[in-house]
C-alpha positions in Angstrom: 1.9 142.8 -54.1 -0.3 143.8 -51.3 -1.4 142.3 -48.0 -1.6 138.6 -47.8 -4.5 137.8 -45.5 -7.2 139.8 -43.8 -5.5 139.3 -40.4 -2.3 140.8 -41.7 -3.9 143.7 -43.7 -3.4 147.2 -42.4 -6.8 148.8 -41.7 -7.1 151.7 -44.2 -10.4 153.7 -44.3 -9.8 154.8 -47.9 -9.8 151.1 -49.0 -13.6 151.4 -49.1 -13.7 154.7 -51.0 -15.2 154.7 -54.5 -12.1 156.1 -56.2 -9.9 153.3 -54.7 -12.3 150.6 -55.6 -12.7 151.9 -59.1 -8.9 152.4 -59.6 -8.0 149.0 -58.3 -10.7 147.3 -60.5 -9.3 149.2 -63.5 -5.7 148.2 -62.7 -6.8 144.5 -62.3 -8.4 144.6 -65.7 -5.4 146.1 -67.4 -3.2 143.2 -66.3 -0.9 145.3 -64.0 0.4 143.0 -61.3 0.2 144.0 -57.6 4.0 143.3 -57.3 4.7 146.0 -59.9 2.5 148.5 -58.1 4.5 147.8 -55.0 7.7 148.5 -56.8 6.3 151.8 -58.2 6.0 153.0 -54.6 9.8 152.9 -54.5 9.9 154.9 -57.7 7.7 157.6 -56.3 9.6 157.6 -53.0 12.9 158.0 -54.8 11.5 160.9 -56.8 10.3 162.6 -53.6 13.7 161.9 -51.9 15.4 163.6 -54.8 13.2 166.7 -54.4 13.4 167.0 -50.6 17.0 168.4 -50.5 15.8 171.3 -52.7 14.4 173.1 -49.7 14.9 176.6 -51.2 12.4 175.8 -53.9 8.7 175.8 -52.7 7.5 173.9 -55.8 10.1 171.1 -55.1 8.6 170.8 -51.6 5.1 170.5 -52.9 6.3 168.0 -55.5 8.0 165.9 -52.8 4.8 166.0 -50.7 2.8 164.8 -53.7 5.3 162.0 -54.2 4.8 160.9 -50.7 1.1 160.6 -51.2 1.6 158.7 -54.5 3.7 156.3 -52.6 0.8 155.7 -50.2 -1.6 155.3 -53.1 0.6 152.5 -54.4 0.6 150.9 -51.0 -3.1 151.0 -51.0 -3.8 149.8 -54.5 -1.3 146.9 -54.5 -3.2 145.1 -51.8 -6.6 145.8 -53.4 -5.5 144.5 -56.7 -4.0 141.4 -55.0 -6.9 140.6 -52.7 -10.1 142.1 -54.2 -8.7 141.8 -57.8 -7.8 138.1 -57.2 -4.2 138.5 -58.2 -2.4 137.5 -55.0 0.9 135.7 -55.6 3.0 133.4 -53.4 5.8 135.9 -53.3 3.4 138.8 -52.5 4.5 139.0 -48.9 8.0 140.0 -50.0 6.7 142.8 -52.2 4.3 143.9 -49.4 7.1 144.5 -46.9 10.4 145.2 -48.7 9.4 148.1 -50.9 7.9 149.9 -47.8 11.1 149.7 -45.9 13.1 151.1 -48.9 10.5 153.9 -49.5 10.5 154.9 -45.8 14.3 155.0 -45.7 14.7 157.0 -48.9 12.2 159.7 -47.8 13.2 159.9 -44.1 17.0 159.9 -44.7 16.6 162.6 -47.4 14.6 164.7 -44.9 17.3 164.4 -42.4 20.0 165.6 -44.8 17.8 168.4 -46.1 17.2 169.8 -42.6 20.9 169.6 -41.7 20.7 166.7 -39.3 21.6 163.5 -41.2 21.6 161.5 -38.0 18.0 162.4 -37.4 16.9 161.1 -40.7 18.8 157.9 -40.3 17.4 157.5 -36.8 13.8 158.1 -38.0 14.4 155.5 -40.8 15.8 152.9 -38.4 13.0 153.4 -35.9 10.4 153.2 -38.7 11.9 149.9 -39.8 11.8 148.6 -36.2 8.1 149.4 -35.9 7.5 147.1 -38.9 9.9 144.5 -37.6 8.0 144.2 -34.3 4.7 144.0 -36.2 5.9 141.2 -38.5 7.6 139.4 -35.7 4.3 139.3 -33.9 2.8 137.6 -37.0 5.7 135.2 -37.1 4.9 133.8 -33.7 1.2 133.3 -34.5 -0.3 136.6 -33.4 -2.3 139.0 -35.4 0.0 141.7 -36.8 -0.3 144.9 -34.7 -0.7 148.0 -36.8 -1.4 150.2 -33.7 0.8 153.1 -32.5 1.0 156.8 -32.7 3.4 156.7 -35.7 2.4 153.8 -37.9 3.2 154.2 -41.7 0.3 156.4 -42.6 0.9 158.7 -39.8 4.7 158.9 -40.5 3.9 159.9 -44.1 1.2 162.3 -43.0 3.7 164.1 -40.7 6.3 164.2 -43.4 3.8 165.5 -46.0 2.7 168.3 -43.5 6.4 169.1 -42.9 7.1 169.4 -46.6 4.1 171.6 -47.2 5.0 173.8 -44.2 8.6 173.9 -45.5 7.4 175.2 -48.8 5.8 178.1 -47.0 8.7 178.6 -44.6 11.0 178.9 -47.6 9.1 182.0 -48.8 10.0 183.9 -45.6 13.2 182.3 -44.3 16.2 180.2 -45.2 15.7 177.9 -42.3 14.5 174.3 -42.3 12.5 174.2 -39.0 9.5 172.5 -40.6 11.6 169.6 -41.8 13.5 169.4 -38.5 10.3 169.4 -36.5 8.6 166.8 -38.7 11.7 164.5 -38.7 11.9 164.8 -34.9 8.2 164.0 -34.5 8.5 161.0 -36.7 11.6 159.6 -34.8 10.1 160.2 -31.4 6.7 158.8 -32.4 8.3 155.8 -34.0 10.2 155.1 -30.8 7.0 155.3 -28.8 5.3 153.0 -31.3 8.1 150.5 -31.0 7.7 150.5 -27.2 3.9 150.2 -27.2 3.9 147.4 -29.8 6.6 145.5 -27.9 4.6 145.8 -24.7 1.4 144.6 -26.4 3.4 141.8 -28.1 4.8 140.6 -24.7 1.4 140.7 -23.0 -0.2 138.8 -25.9 2.5 136.1 -25.8 2.1 135.7 -22.1 -1.6 135.0 -22.6 -1.0 132.2 -25.1 
């Protein structure tokens, strides 16, 4: 399902767009559950992860980039169907978090293997999970969840999408994977910085309680 409460909802500008409002309203009317939409994000991420290693095929890179964006669309619509559509469930918090961690790991680890640096993909996936852990931990001790940072989920996926599109172009002129290497390194570094800044903010907030 999607986000549980306003205080724990990730601020997303596209939530107020006409297409998102219309799509979520239509999904709510069809009887699709927000939890199933969350699970579909894993399906799209898995499809993208399967395409990412095919770095010699430009179309595969574009398809992977499209899959990343479809994953984000699911992440947007599940919460809208749950909250605005009135279909929030008690187990929704599980579906809000767990599929995201799986989807992140599938895509980032695949990018690491595809660019020839598996450790970089695993590192990016670990640090991405830690950014979410710190955010949720803040919520568990009574603070508003902190979605700030230079490499929150939407930015991670934006960097990966840009890297995949750039790789599709790079493939036409070279057999290298510099686009994926660079995007994976940016995601890992940015996620580390985000972990640090969120932890500092969390510490200061706790001290003020």
